[in-house]
VEXROLUM-810024 format. One record per atom (N, C-alpha, C, O, CB): x, y, z; residue in three letters. Coordinates in steps of 0.2 Angstrom, whole numbers, plus 5000, padded with zeros to 4 digits. Glycine has a CB too. Layout:
# residues N
XYZala;...
# end
This chain:
# residues 263
497649985086unk;497750045084unk;497250095087unk;496650095085unk;497750055076unk;497450135091unk;497050185095unk;497050255092unk;497550295094unk;497150195102unk;496650265086unk;496750325083unk;496150375085unk;496050425082unk;496750315076unk;495750355090unk;495150395092unk;495250465093unk;494850505092unk;494850365098unk;495850485096unk;495950555098unk;496250595093unk;496350655093unk;496450555105unk;496450565087unk;496750605082unk;496150635078unk;495650615077unk;497150555077unk;496350695075unk;495950735070unk;496050705063unk;496550715060unk;496050805071unk;495550665061unk;495650635055unk;495350675049unk;494950715050unk;495250565055unk;495550655043unk;495250685037unk;494550675036unk;494150715034unk;495650665031unk;494350615038unk;493650595038unk;493150645042unk;492650665040unk;493550535041unk;493450675048unk;493050725052unk;493050785049unk;492650835050unk;493350725059unk;493550805044unk;493550865041unk;493250865034unk;493250925031unk;494250895041unk;493050805031unk;492850805024unk;492250855022unk;492250865016unk;492750745023unk;491850875027unk;491350915025unk;491550985023unk;491151025021unk;490850915030unk;492151005024unk;492451075023unk;492751075016unk;493351045016unk;492951095028unk;492451105011unk;492751105004unk;493451135004unk;493851115000unk;492251134999unk;493551195008unk;494151225008unk;494751185011unk;495251195009unk;494051295013unk;494551135015unk;495051085018unk;495251045012unk;495851035012unk;494751045024unk;494851015008unk;495050975002unk;495551014998unk;496050994995unk;494450954999unk;495351084996unk;495751124992unk;496451134995unk;496951134991unk;495451184990unk;496451145001unk;497051165005unk;497551105006unk;498151115005unk;496851195012unk;497251045007unk;497650985009unk;497950945003unk;498350905004unk;497350945014unk;497550954997unk;497750904992unk;498050944986unk;497650984983unk;497150874990unk;498650944985unk;499050964979unk;498850924973unk;498850864973unk;499750974980unk;498750954967unk;498650924961unk;499250894958unk;499850924959unk;498350964956unk;499250834956unk;499750794953unk;499950814946unk;499850774941unk;499650714954unk;500150874945unk;500450894938unk;501150884937unk;501450884942unk;500150964936unk;501450894931unk;502150874930unk;502550924934unk;502450984934unk;502350884923unk;503050894938unk;503550924941unk;503350964947unk;503751004950unk;503850974937unk;502750944950unk;502550984956unk;502350944962unk;501950894961unk;501851024954unk;502650954968unk;502550914974unk;502750844974unk;502550804979unk;501850924976unk;503050814969unk;503250744969unk;503750724974unk;503850664976unk;503450724962unk;504250774976unk;504750764981unk;504450744987unk;504850704991unk;505150824982unk;503850754989unk;503550734995unk;503450664996unk;503350635001unk;502850774996unk;503350624990unk;503250554990unk;503950524990unk;504150494985unk;502850534984unk;504250524996unk;504850494997unk;505450514992unk;505950484992unk;504750414997unk;505350574989unk;505750594984unk;505850534979unk;506350534976unk;506450614986unk;505350494978unk;505350434973unk;504850444968unk;504950394964unk;505350374977unk;504450474967unk;503950474961unk;503450424961unk;503150414956unk;504350464955unk;503350374966unk;502850334966unk;502650304973unk;503150304977unk;502950274961unk;502050294974unk;501850264981unk;502050194981unk;501950154977unk;501150274982unk;502350174987unk;502650114988unk;502250074994unk;502050114999unk;503350114990unk;502050014993unk;501649984997unk;502049935001unk;502349884998unk;501049954994unk;502049935008unk;502449895012unk;501949855017unk;501549885020unk;502949935016unk;502049785018unk;501749745023unk;502249735028unk;502749705027unk;501449685020unk;502049755034unk;502449735040unk;502149675044unk;501549685046unk;502549805045unk;502449625045unk;502249565049unk;502649565055unk;503249535055unk;502249495045unk;502349585061unk;502749595067unk;502249585073unk;501749625073unk;503149655068unk;502349535078unk;501949525083unk;501949575089unk;501549585093unk;502049455085unk;502549605089unk;502649655095unk;502349715093unk;502549755088unk;503449665096unk;501749735096unk;501349795094unk;501749865094unk;501649905090unk;500749795097unk;502249865099unk;502649925100unk;503049935094unk;503149985091unk;502949925106unk;503449875092unk;503849885086unk;503449895080unk;503649935076unk;504249815085unk;502949855079unk;502549865073unk;502249935072unk;502249965067unk;501949815073unk;502049965078unk;501850035078unk;502350085076unk;502250135073unk;501550055085unk;502950075079unk;503550115077unk;503750105070unk;503850155066unk;504150095081unk;503750045067unk;503850045060unk;503350075055unk;503450105050unk;503849965058unk;502650065057unk;502150095053unk;502250165053unk;502150205048unk;501450075056unk;502350195059unk;502350275060unk;502950295056unk;502850345052unk;502350295067unk;503550265057unk;504150295053unk;504050285046unk;504250335042unk;504750255056unk;503850225043unk;503750215036unk;503250265033unk;503350285027unk;503550145035unk;502650275036unk;502250325034unk;502450395034unk;502350435029unk;501550325038unk;502850415038unk;503150475038unk;503650485032unk;503750545030unk;503550495045unk;503950425030unk;504350425024unk;503950425018unk;504250425012unk;504850375025unk;503350415018unk;502950425012unk;502650355010unk;502350345005unk;503250455007unk;502850295013unk;502650235012unk;501850225014unk;501650255019unk;503050175014unk;501550175010unk;500850155013unk;500950085016unk;501250045013unk;500350155007unk;500750085022unk;500950025026unk;500249985029unk;499850015031unk;501350045032unk;500349915028unk;499849875031unk;500249835037unk;500849825036unk;499549825026unk;499849815042unk;500249785047unk;499849715049unk;499149725049unk;500249825054unk;500149665050unk;499849605053unk;500249585059unk;500849595059unk;499849545047unk;499949555064unk;500249535070unk;500349465071unk;500649445076unk;499749565076unk;500249425066unk;500449355066unk;500549325059unk;500349355055unk;499849305070unk;500849265059unk;501049235053unk;500449225048unk;500449235042unk;501449175054unk;499849195051unk;499249185047unk;499049245043unk;498949245037unk;498749145052unk;498949295047unk;498649355044unk;499149385039unk;498949405034unk;498449405050unk;499749385041unk;500249415036unk;500249375030unk;500349405024unk;500949405039unk;500249305030unk;500249265024unk;499649285020unk;499649285014unk;500249195026unk;499049285023unk;498449305020unk;498449365016unk;498249365010unk;497849305025unk;498749415019unk;498749485016unk;499249485010unk;499149515005unk;498949535021unk;499849445011unk;500349445006unk;500049405000unk;500249424994unk;500949415009unk;499649355001unk;499349314995unk;498849354991unk;498849344985unk;499049254998unk;498549404994unk;497949434990unk;498149504988unk;497749524983unk;497349434995unk;498549534991unk;498749604989unk;499449604986unk;499849564987unk;498749644996unk;499549664982unk;500149674979unk;500549724983unk;500349784983unk;500049694971unk;501149704985unk;501549744989unk;502249754986unk;502449714982unk;501649714996unk;502549814987unk;503249824984unk;503749784989unk;504349774987unk;503349894984unk;503549774995unk;504049755000unk;503649725006unk;503149745008unk;504549805002unk;503949665009unk;503649635015unk;504249635020unk;504749615019unk;503349565014unk;504049665026unk;504549665032unk;504249605036unk;503749615039unk;504549735035unk;504649555037unk;504349495040unk;504849475046unk;505449455045unk;504349435035unk;504549475052unk;504849455058unk;504849375058unk;504449345055unk;504549475065unk;505449345061unk;505449275061unk;505049245067unk;504649195065unk;506149245062unk;505049265073unk;504749245078unk;503949265079unk;503849325082unk;505049255085unk;503549235076unk;502849255075unk;502349195078unk;502549135077unk;502649265068unk;501849215081unk;501349165083unk;500949145077unk;500949175071unk;500849205088unk;500549085078unk;500149055073unk;500649015067unk;500548955066unk;499649105069unk;501049055064unk;501449025059unk;502149075059unk;502049135058unk;501149025052unk;502749045060unk;503349085060unk;503549105054unk;503249085048unk;503849045064unk;503949155054unk;504149195048unk;504449155043unk;504349165037unk;504649245050unk;504849095045unk;505149055040unk;504649015036unk;504749005030unk;505649005044unk;504148995040unk;503548965036unk;503149005031unk;503048985026unk;503048935041unk;503049065034unk;502749115029unk;503149125023unk;502949125017unk;502649185033unk;503849135024unk;504249145018unk;504249085013unk;504149095007unk;505049155021unk;504249025016unk;504248965012unk;503648965008unk;503648945002unk;504348905016unk;503048975011unk;502348975008unk;502349025002unk;502049004997unk;501748985013unk;502549085004unk;502549134998unk;502949114992unk;502749124987unk;502749205001unk;503549094994unk;503949074988unk;503749014984unk;503749004978unk;504749064990unk;503448964988unk;503148904985unk;502548934981unk;502448904975unk;502948854990unk;502148984983unk;501549004980unk;501749054974unk;501349094971unk;501149044984unk;502449064972unk;502649104967unk;502549184968unk;502449214964unk;502349084961unk;502549194975unk;502449274976unk;503149294977unk;503549274981unk;502049284983unk;503349344972unk;504049364972unk;504249424975unk;504749454974unk;504249364964unk;503749454979unk;503849514982unk;504449514987unk;504549464990unk;503249534987unk;504949564986unk;505549564990unk;505349564998unk;504849595000unk;505949634989unk;505749525001unk;505649515009unk;506249525013unk;506749505011unk;505349435010unk;506149575018unk;506649595022unk;506449555029unk;505949575032unk;506749665023unk;506949515031unk;506749475037unk;507049515044unk;507649535043unk;507049405037unk;506649515049unk;506849535055unk;506949485060unk;506549435061unk;506349595058unk;507549485064unk;507649435068unk;508049455074unk;508449495074unk;508049375065unk;507849425080unk;508249435086unk;508849395087unk;509249395091unk;507749435092unk;508849335082unk;509449285083unk;509949305077unk;509749315071unk;509149215081unk;510549305079unk;511049325074unk;511449265072unk;512049275070unk;511549375078unk;511149205072unk;511549155070unk;511549145062unk;511149165058unk;511149085073unk;512149125060unk;512249115053unk;511849065050unk;511649075044unk;513049095051unk;511649015053unk;511248965051unk;510548985049unk;510248975044unk;511148905056unk;510249025053unk;509549055052unk;509649095046unk;509149095041unk;509349095058unk;510149135045unk;510149185039unk;510249145033unk;509949165028unk;510749235040unk;510649095033unk;510749055027unk;510149015025unk;509949015019unk;511349005028unk;509748995030unk;509148955028unk;508649005025unk;508348995020unk;508848925035unk;508549065028unk;508149115025unk;508249135018unk;507849135014unk;508049175030unk;508949155017unk;509149175011unk;509049115006unk;508949125000unk;509849195011unk;509149055008unk;509048995003unk;508348985001unk;508148964996unk;509348935006unk;507849005006unk;507149005004unk;506949065001unk;506349064999unk;506748995011unk;507349115000unk;507049164996unk;507049234999unk;506749284996unk;506449154993unk;507249245005unk;507349315008unk;507849355004unk;508349325002unk;507549305016unk;507649415004unk;508149465000unk;508649495005unk;509149515003unk;507749514997unk;508449505011unk;508949535016unk;508749515023unk;508249495024unk;508949615015unk;509249525028unk;509149515035unk;509249575039unk;509749615037unk;509549455037unk;508949595044unk;509149645049unk;509049615056unk;508449595058unk;508649705048unk;509549625060unk;509549595067unk;509249645072unk;509549705072unk;510249575068unk;508849635076unk;508549675081unk;509049675087unk;509449625088unk;507849655084unk;509149735090unk;508849795089unk;509249835083unk;509849815082unk;508849845095unk;508849875079unk;509149905073unk;509049985074unk;508550005077unk;508949875067unk;509450025070unk;509350095069unk;508850095063unk;508850065058unk;509950135068unk;508350145064unk;507850155058unk;508150175052unk;507950165047unk;507250205061unk;508750215053unk;509050235047unk;509350175043unk;509350185037unk;509650285049unk;509550125046unk;509850075043unk;509250035039unk;509350005034unk;510250025048unk;508750025043unk;508149995040unk;507950025033unk;507849995028unk;507549995045unk;507850095033unk;507750135027unk;508250125022unk;508050115016unk;507650215029unk;508850115024unk;509350115019unk;509350045015unk;509350035009unk;510050115022unk;509149985019unk;509049925017unk;508449915012unk;508449885007unk;509049875022unk;507949955014unk;507349955010unk;507449985003unk;507249954998unk;506749995014unk;507750045004unk;507950074997unk;508350034993unk;508250034987unk;508250144999unk;508849994996unk;509249954992unk;508849894988unk;508949884983unk;509849924996unk;508449864992unk;508049814990unk;507549834984unk;507549804979unk;507649774995unk;507249894985unk;506849924980unk;507149934974unk;506849934968unk;506449984983unk;507749964975unk;508149984969unk;508349924965unk;508249924958unk;508850014970unk;508449864968unk;508649804964unk;508049774961unk;508049754955unk;508849744969unk;507449784964unk;506849754960unk;506449804956unk;505949784953unk;506349724965unk;506749864955unk;506349914952unk;506149894945unk;505649904942unk;506649984952unk;506649874941unk;506549854934unk;506049804933unk;505849794927unk;507249844931unk;505949764938unk;505449704937unk;504749724938unk;504349684936unk;505649654942unk;504649784941unk;503949804942unk;503649834936unk;503949864932unk;503849854948unk;502949814935unk;502649844929unk;502649924929unk;502549954934unk;501949814928unk;502749944923unk;502750024922unk;502050054923unk;502050104926unk;503150044915unk;501550024920unk;500950054920unk;500350014923unk;500449944922unk;500750074913unk;499850034926unk;499350004928unk;498750024924unk;498650074922unk;499150014936unk;498349964922unk;497849984917unk;497149944918unk;497149904922unk;498049954910unk;496649974916unk;495949944916unk;495649964909unk;495450024909unk;495549964923unk;495549924905unk;495249944898unk;495649994895unk;496249984894unk;494449964899unk;495350054894unk;495750114890unk;496050164895unk;496250214894unk;495350144885unk;495950144902unk;496250184907unk;496950164909unk;497050104910unk;495750184913unk;497450214909unk;498050194911unk;498350244917unk;498150304917unk;498550204905unk;498750214921unk;499050254926unk;499750244926unk;499950184927unk;498750244933unk;500250294926unk;500950284926unk;501250294933unk;501150354935unk;501250324921unk;501450244937unk;501650264943unk;502350304944unk;502450334949unk;501850194947unk;502650304938unk;503250354938unk;503150424937unk;503350464941unk;503750324932unk;502750434932unk;502550504930unk;501950534934unk;501850594934unk;502550514923unk;501550484936unk;500850504939unk;500450524934unk;499950564936unk;500950554945unk;500550514928unk;500050534923unk;499450484922unk;499550424923unk;500450534916unk;498850504922unk;498250464921unk;497950484915unk;497750544914unk;497850464928unk;497750434911unk;497450444904unk;496850394904unk;496850344906unk;497950444899unk;496350424900unk;495850374898unk;495750394891unk;495550454889unk;495150384902unk;495750344886unk;495850354879unk;496450394878unk;496950384880unk;495150374876unk;496250454874unk;496850504873unk;496750564878unk;497150614876unk;496750524866unk;496350554883unk;496250614887unk;496650614894unk;496650564897unk;495550624889unk;497050664895unk;497450664902unk;496950684907unk;496550734906unk;498050714901unk;496950654913unk;496450664918unk;496850694924unk;497350654926unk;496050604920unk;496750744927unk;497050774932unk;496750754939unk;496050764939unk;497050854932unk;497050724943unk;496850704950unk;497150734956unk;497750764955unk;496850624950unk;496750744961unk;497150764967unk;497550704970unk;497450654968unk;496550794972unk;497850714976unk;498350664978unk;497950604981unk;498050544980unk;498750694984unk;497350624984unk;496950564987unk;496550534982unk;496550464982unk;496450594992unk;496350564976unk;496050534971unk;496550484967unk;496350434965unk;495750584966unk;497150514966unk;497650464963unk;497750404967unk;497850354965unk;498250504963unk;497850414974unk;498050354978unk;497450304978unk;497550244978unk;498150384986unk;496850334978unk;496250284977unk;496250244971unk;496150184971unk;495650334978unk;496350284965unk;496350254959unk;496950204959unk;496850144956unk;496450304953unk;497550214961unk;498050174961unk;497950104965unk;498050054963unk;498750204964unk;497550114971unk;497450054975unk;496950014971unk;496949954971unk;497150084981unk;496450044968unk;495950004964unk;496249964958unk;496149904957unk;495450054961unk;496750004955unk;497049964949unk;497549914951unk;497649864948unk;497450024945unk;497849924957unk;498349864960unk;497949804962unk;498149754962unk;498749894966unk;497249814963unk;496849764965unk;496249754960unk;495649744962unk;496549774972unk;496349764953unk;495849754948unk;495449694948unk;495749644948unk;496149764942unk;494849694948unk;494449644948unk;494249614955unk;493849564956unk;494749584944unk;494549644960unk;494449624967unk;494049674971unk;494149734970unk;495149614971unk;493549644974unk;493049694978unk;493349714984unk;493649674988unk;492349654980unk;493449784985unk;493749814991unk;493249844995unk;492849884993unk;494249864988unk;493249825002unk;492849855006unk;492949925008unk;493549945007unk;492749805013unk;492549965011unk;492650035013unk;493150035018unk;493550085018unk;492050065016unk;493249985023unk;493749985028unk;494449975025unk;494850005027unk;493549935033unk;494449925020unk;495149915017unk;495349985013unk;495950005014unk;495049865012unk;494950015010unk;495050075006unk;495250125011unk;495750165010unk;494450095002unk;494950135017unk;495050185022unk;495750175024unk;496150225025unk;494550185027unk;495950115026unk;496550095029unk;497150115024unk;497650145026unk;496650025031unk;497050095018unk;497550105013unk;497650175010unk;498250195009unk;497450065007unk;497150215009unk;497150275006unk;497250335012unk;497650375011unk;496550285002unk;496850325017unk;496950375022unk;497350355028unk;497550395032unk;496250395025unk;497450295029unk;497950265034unk;497650265041unk;497950275046unk;498550315034unk;496950265042unk;496650255048unk;496050205048unk;495850185042unk;496450325051unk;495850175054unk;495350125054unk;494650155052unk;494550215053unk;495250095061unk;494250115049unk;493650145045unk;493150165051unk;493050125056unk;493350095041unk;492950225050unk;492350255055unk;491750245051unk;491550275046unk;492550325057unk;491250205054unk;490650195051unk;490150255050unk;489650255047unk;490250145054unk;490350305054unk;490050375054unk;490150415049unk;489950475048unk;490050405061unk;490650405045unk;490950445039unk;490750415033unk;490750355032unk;491650465040unk;490650465028unk;490550435021unk;491150455016unk;491050465010unk;489850465018unk;491750465019unk;492250495016unk;492450455010unk;492650475004unk;492950505020unk;492450385010unk;492650345005unk;492150354999unk;492350354993unk;492650265007unk;491450355000unk;490950364995unk;491050424992unk;490950434986unk;490250354998unk;491250474996unk;491350544993unk;491850544988unk;491850574982unk;491450594999unk;492450514990unk;493050514985unk;492950464979unk;493150474974unk;493650494989unk;492550414980unk;492450364974unk;492050404970unk;492150404963unk;492050304977unk;491550444972unk;491150494968unk;491550544964unk;491450554958unk;490650524972unk;492050574967unk;492450624964unk;492850584958unk;492950614953unk;493050644969unk;493050524960unk;493450484955unk;493050464949unk;493250464943unk;493750424958unk;492450444950unk;491950424945unk;491850484940unk;491750474934unk;491250394948unk;491750544943unk;491550604939unk;492150614934unk;492050644929unk;491450654944unk;492750594936unk;493350614932unk;493550554927unk;493750574921unk;493950624936unk;493450494929unk;493650444924unk;493050404921unk;493150364916unk;494050394928unk;492450414923unk;491850374921unk;491350414917unk;491050394913unk;491550334926unk;491250474920unk;490650504918unk;490550524911unk;490050524908unk;490550574922unk;491150534907unk;491050554900unk;491250494896unk;491350504890unk;491550604899unk;491150434898unk;491350374894unk;490750324895unk;490450324900unk;491950344896unk;490650294889unk;490050244889unk;490250184894unk;489750154897unk;489950214882unk;490850164894unk;491050104898unk;491250124905unk;491650164905unk;491650054894unk;490850104910unk;491050124917unk;491550074920unk;491450014919unk;490350124921unk;492050094923unk;492550054926unk;492450034933unk;492549984936unk;493150084925unk;492250094937unk;492150084944unk;491350064946unk;490950094944unk;492250144948unk;491350004949unk;490649974951unk;490549974958unk;491049954962unk;490549904947unk;489949984961unk;489749974967unk;489549904969unk;489049874965unk;489250024969unk;489749864974unk;489549804976unk;489149814982unk;489349824988unk;490149744977unk;488449814981unk;488049844987unk;488149804993unk;488149744994unk;487349834985unk;488249844999unk;488349815005unk;489049795007unk;489149765012unk;487849755006unk;489449795001unk;490149775002unk;490649825001unk;491049845006unk;490249714998unk;490649854995unk;491149904993unk;491149914986unk;490649934983unk;491849874996unk;491849924983unk;491849944976unk;492349894973unk;492849864976unk;492150014976unk;492349894966unk;492849854962unk;492949894956unk;492449924953unk;492549784960unk;493549894953unk;493649924946unk;493749864942unk;494149814943unk;494249974946unk;493449864936unk;493549804931unk;493349824924unk;493049874923unk;493049744933unk;493649784920unk;493549804913unk;492949774910unk;492849784904unk;494149774909unk;
# end
């Protein structure tokens, strides 16, 4: 991923007016249509070894409001899917290290129930039957129109929506992905869009230490620049809102590694 020429938010973080301008507050009924007109952030893992196709998928899905991770081989894809909570996995069949069918089988054997959309250049009925029998939710044959991919993604997510937990919690802190309401004890907490995305990522990985590079990739969508302190700045903003007035602190620094939210 060559993002060196892009103007990133990290490069602008020193301008307080930029933060006020770029981040709308998540209050009821305001600006939620921008998040895919769906009311919650969706996390998608793309496992695709063709970097051009992977880049096309990542760019298109991010423009639709999804948060996207990419793995370029089966081993990395399996590792990410086992440790992170995703709403959907887009999994190519022909992968190096470990093919898509093996990854699918490992995930289902490991009781990972995340919906999986398989991509294949082979249009044989046998392949599709095998994948569906092993737990794939849908198939899409290459080449495909991006509009069809989006339609299939939405259909899969609608089917699984009732199975996803309604609220994310840590001690007396609750986050509702549907209404975007955040509360601690009986107090409602107002967050900016990036603060909300950061808190949701922490809560989806409660008890797991998250490195600054992981946080940067998930929340800001670019590779971590060691010359910026944008992650520390926003963790500070978040702490001031959810921890500073409470005896029990939820966000903890793991020195030299990153951050963790725990009860």
